N, C-alpha and C positions, 0 to 999 in steps of 0.2 A: 432570473428563477431564483436562483442558488444566491445571487449578494454576496458582495466580498464579505468573508470573513477571514481577520488577522490569521499570517500565519502562526503568531502567539498561540493562539488557541490549540495548535497542535503539538508544542513544547509541553503540556500538562498532561497531555493523554498517555495513557497504561497500552499493556501488550495486547497484539491482536492476537485472540485464540478464539475457534469457534467449537463450542462442544456437539455433540453428534445430536442433544434436543435444540438447540439453535438454531442446528441444518434443517431439522424436520419442521421449522417454524412455516406458515403461510397455508391460505385456507383454497389457493385458486387449483384448480384442476392441471394437476400435470400431464406435459404432453410430448410427441415425440422428440429425438434431436434431430434438428436440422443437421442436412447434410451437404456438402458441395457436390460440385463435377464429379470430384476424384474419388466421392465415397467417404472422404474424412467429416468428422463433425465440424460445422461451417462452424466460427467464432463469432465470427462477423455481426456486427452491433455496437450499440452504445451499453454499456453496463457501470456498475455501480459495487465498489468492494465495501467488504466487513458491510454486508448487509444479509438479513434471511428472510426480509418480506419483499413477496413478489408483489408483481403492478408497475404501476407509473412511476416516474420517480415525483408524483405529489402524492401519491397513493404513499406509496414508501415510506415517505417524509413526513409525513401529515402530524405524526407526534410532536411531542415537547422534547425530545432530548437531541442528543448533537444532529445534523444535518435536518430536523423537523423546523416546523414553522408556527409549531405552538400555537396553532389555530382551533386543531382539534385534541383538546387533552384526553380524550378516552383511545383516542387511537394508539397504537401499539408504538415503544421506542424503538430507533431504527439507532443501531448502534452504529459507532466510526468505527475505523480498521483500531487505530490507538484508544477505544473506549474500553476496550476490555479488562479484565484482568487477567497477571498471569499464568494462572492456575496452576496445575500440576506440569505443566511445560516450560519452568521457571529456563532462562537462558543461563547455560553451562560456561558461564565466563572462568577466566583464572583468578586467583583471591586477587592480585592486582588490578586486574582489571574488571572484576565485582567492587573493589572499592570507587574507580570512578566513575560506574554508572551509579553508584550512592551518591557520593557526594553531585554528582548532575540534578540528581532528583532532589535530594533535599535544597538545593539552590532553585529548586521548580522547572528546570530545564531553560533557565535564560541564557543558557548558552547554545540552542538550538541552532543549528545552520538552517533552517528556513526560516527564521526569525530574520536572517539578514537575506530572504530572499536567495537562497541557495538552493537547487532541486533535491527534492526528497531524495532519492538514488531506492534502491530495491532491498527487502518489498516493501520499504514504506508506501512509495506510491500505489502499489498496486492494494493493498488492504485500506486504502485512506476511504474512509465514507462518502467525505463530505462534498465533491466534488469526483464529475465522470469522467471514466475514460471509453476510448472506441478503439476497438480492432477491426483492422482490416484485412480479411485474409484473401492470398490466391495459392494457386500450389507450390507455386516457388519462393513466398516470403509472407512474412503475416508484419503487419505493420500496428502500434498499438500509438495509441495519442492519447495523452495523460493534460486534463487539463488543467489540473494544479501546478503551475509552475509553467507551464507551456513546455512540457517535455514529451521527447516521442522516444521510440525503440522501433529499428528496424531489423528485424529477424529472417536471417535467411536460412531456407529448408535444405537438409543432409547436406551442412557446409562445415570446413573449418575454422576456428579462428587463425584472424590474417598472422602473421609473422610481426605487425610495429605495431599492433595496440598501444597506444594512449594512454595512462589512466584519464577516467572519468568518472564524474556522478554516477554514471545510468550504465555504465561498463558496456561488453561486446556478447551481443546473444545470438547464440547459433540452438537454430531447435530441429528436433526431429518427430516423429511419429511413432508412438510404442502401442498399437493396437488403436482405440480411440482415445487415446491421454496424447497430449502434446507435450512433450518434455523439451523443456529451454536450459542450455547451461551458459552462464555466464559470469564471465572474467575479468580482468582488465580495470577493478573500481582503482579510481584514489580514496583518500582516508578521512573524505569531508563531510560523508552524511552518517545518519543513524539507522539503523535497521528496524526496527520496529516503534520501540517509544523513546521514553525521557532516557536520557544517558546510552543508549544502546549504539557506542559506537564500534567500529571495527580499524583491520588494518587495510592496506594494499594487499594483502594477501587474500580477501574474501574470493571464493569460490562459492555460488550458490547453483541451485539446481531448482526449478520452477516445474512443477503439475498442472496441466491446465485439464481437468476433465468435463466436458458439456454432458449432464447428466439430462436435460431435459429441456423445453423451450427457453425456459426462464431462468437458469441455474448452469454455472460454472463452479467446481470444488478444485480447489485451488491449494495446492501443497507447494511448501516451500522449505527446502534444507537449506542452512548457513555454514559452510566449514572456513576456519578462519585459526590456522595454529600460532598465529602470532597474538589473539587476544580469549580464543573459547580452549576450553578441556577435549570436545569435540563436535560432531553436528549438533546444530540444533535445528530442529524442524516444526513448524506453524501451520496451522490450517484453517483456510475460514473459506467463505461462498464469495462469488463474483453474481451478481443480479442484472438479468436482462430489463433494461430501464426503455423500452419501446418509445419512439416519440420523443425522446430526449436527444438533445444537438450540445457538443461543447460551446464555449462560449470563450471570450477572451480573459484571459489571467492577467493583469502585468502589476505583479509584485511589487515593484520598485517603486515604482510611478505614485501608490498608496502608502508605500509602509513608513511611518512615523516613528517606529520605535528603535532604529538602531543605537542612535545618542543614550535614548533610555536605558535599553540594556547593555549597552558600554561603559554607563557610570553604575549599575546593580551589578556586571563582571567586577569592576573596580573595587564597591563599596561594601560587596555580600547584599544578602538580603535580609531584612530586616523582619519579621514576625512579633504579629501582634497578639499579648498573651491577655 
């Protein structure tokens, strides 16, 4: 349905930010928020991050942009998680760290960890619009499956982080409900992923707070705040939308089997990128 998309595509995409105008797009009529047996908003379903379009996967991705089929040029372009400019919500990197981000950008993201089939991490996995994600909700825990890189998260509700956390790509998540908003606290990261777009690195001191608010049948408003005293000057908050894709199922994604780029990337990292003028 979506076909194989090389991880290298993700390397050159920009930072995910959604504006109020983007969030208001879509012509379908809004419906009531589905509720679970405990009265909480039911987030269960297959979703697409980084999009503002309602409808099935095929309907929402019928344009010619990232995630589109190219078969219907008149259809609206679907924006990917990292296909959006930083706008006014630029990352508050420390001076030395900002230079490192710029260096990666100038090298066209050839050092992107996903080019080596490593997990995309957070919040990048959530806002990536190229592949679906599935949420499975119970009163005691929420499981999120990401087709991209075949990663997953198990989020216990009203629990504490364990004392024996090992650094990982997706971190350790615990959740709680604040009214109708699911708040997820995530710690225990390694330093091997990018936060949003090209070069947006972090340290293992990263602390992520996510807020999922289902506003109707088709849309979850997603807000994420990242804190990292080692590389950021203060909290960095991004906002996006996650759209319901009824009838979509996750498919197998095996990056390592299809990835033919590592040797080329190693050469580029060694020799540098040559620009044609």
